[in-house]
N, C-alpha and C positions, 0 to 999 in steps of 0.2 A: 627276306632277300637272300641271294646266294652269297656264298663267303667269297670274297675277292683273292686273288692270287697273293696280294700282299697280306692279308689276314691269316692266310693258312698257317704259317709257322706258329702264330700266336695260338689260333685254336687248336692245334697239335698240342702245344705245351700244356694248355689248360687241361685238355682230356688226359694226358699223360700223369700231369700232377695230381688230377682229381681222383681217376680210377674208379672202379666200382667198390662201394661201401661194404665192409664185412658182412652186414645183414642181407645183402641182395645176392642173387645167384648170377655170376658173371654170364654163364651161358643164356640165360633167360633175359637179363636186363642190360648186358654190357652194351650190345649194338644199339640198342634204342638210346641208352644214356649218352652215349658218344656221338650219336648222329646228329643231333640237334641241340647243343648246349645254349643256353641263355645266359646272359650277363646283364643284371639290372643295377645301376648306380644311381643313387639318388640323394638329394640334398636333405638336410633336416627338414622335418615336417612334411616330407613327401609320402605319397602312397597310392595304393588302388583302392578304391571301393569293393565292396562285396560283388564278386563276379563269379563265373564259371568259366574256366579255360575251355577253349574249343579242341584241345588235343588231350589225348590220353597217354600220357608220358610221365616217367619218373621225374620228380622234382626235388632238388636239394637246395635249400637255402643256407648260404653261409653268411653269417654276420660278423662283419670285420670291424665296425664301430657303431656306437649308438645303440638303440634298442628298436626293435621291430615288434609290433604288436599284431599277432595272427588271430583273427576271429572266425571260427569255423562253425558249419552249420550243414546238415544234409541238403541237398538240392530237392527242391519242392517238385511234385509230379508235374508234367507239363506235356501238351501235345504241340509237336512243330507243325503247323499248317500255313497256308498262305496269310491266313489272318493272324497267325501267332508266330511271327518271324524268329529265326535264330537268334537275333540280337537281344532276345528278351533276358538273357543272362549276361549282358554287357555291363561294364563297370556302373555300378549305382543303380542298375534295374531292380534289384531285390528290394531296395528301399521304396521304390514306387508301387510294389505289390501291395494288392488290399491287404490290410493287417500289418504291412511294413515288414521287416526282417529283424529278427533277434537271433544272434550267435548262441550256439548251444555249448560252446567250448571257446575260451580266451585265454591266451597265454603270450608271454613276452619272451622274446629271443635276444640275448645279448651275448657279445663275445666273452 
């Protein structure tokens, strides 16, 4: 959804406070990083199942409280055809694949 006029000052404040991390090239990543920030707030025990995001953008996760477990794995090869829709990588779809899904890396993020 588009950012409302009332939300714009908050979005600008987040973009200004966050900035481009030292390990990223501002010329290459700055515009994309500030163009579509996402903020996720969740209650204890909440989270997403294994999935692939449909965008190719830089993502930064900042943990303010609690612990977040990241489980990462390479994306299995696939062909997108009418018989194999794009949603084959939606939340939880990896668990339904033949052979299931096993992460190749697991790590916890805490403040």
